[in-house]
C-alpha positions, 0 to 999 in steps of 0.5 A: 457520949456524943463525942465518943460516938463521933470519934469512934465513927471517924476512926472507923472511916479512917481505918477503912481508908488505910486498909483499902489503901494498903490492900488489906482485908476490909474485916481487918484480918491480920491487922492490929489497931492501936487505940492510943490514949484510949480512955474508957475505950469507946473508939476501940470498942467501935473498931473491934465491932466494926473490924471483927477479925482485927486485933484491937488494943487499947492503950492508956496510962490509967490502969484503974478504969472500969472496962467491963463494957469491953470484956465481952468483945473477943478481939479487944484488950487493954494494955497499960502503956505510958507513951511518955515512959521508957517502955513505950516503944517496946509496948508499941512494938510488942502490940504490933508483932505478928500483924500484917500491919498496924494502924494507930488511932489517937482520936482523944483530945482531952487530958494533958497530951504533953506532961512537960511544956515544949520549949518551942511552940508547934510551927502551925500554932506559933501565932495562936493564943495559948488556949487556941494553940493547945486545941489546934495542936490536939486537932492536928495530931488527931487528924494526922493519926486518924488518917493513917498510923501515927509516926511513933507507932509506924516506926515502932512496928516493923510490919507496919508501912502505913504512916502519915505525917502532916506537912510543916 
């Protein structure tokens, strides 16, 4: 639970920063927040409570999770989404539609982030041992997507213009 609380708090700080940078209301009015690979949704729950006028969408490939802790929060919903599936772009676009901005947060470092091995190692982790490389890649991904919207969601959302991509 400590890890989830830390992730939630970090996400709140980064979303607050992006909202200020974009000149958007700090209560999240008109904004969609995507919790990518949400798991049980603790980060999404924190975001929904902190930004009561934002629409918060949990995205995860596991549709069989117990999510009763999220049902009482009116601005929070779950959407089944396999980010590696054919419908991923359509799902992200549909979630972002009718929003002034869409901010994606991907803080979750557990699980298997890549279903297939990549032919080339990530440039920032090429010299690391395999276990350190996986952690560093996940950390870099979390930092990039938490500091603004992830490249994939920014391109999926026509209304979003907040995108951060780490420099190579």
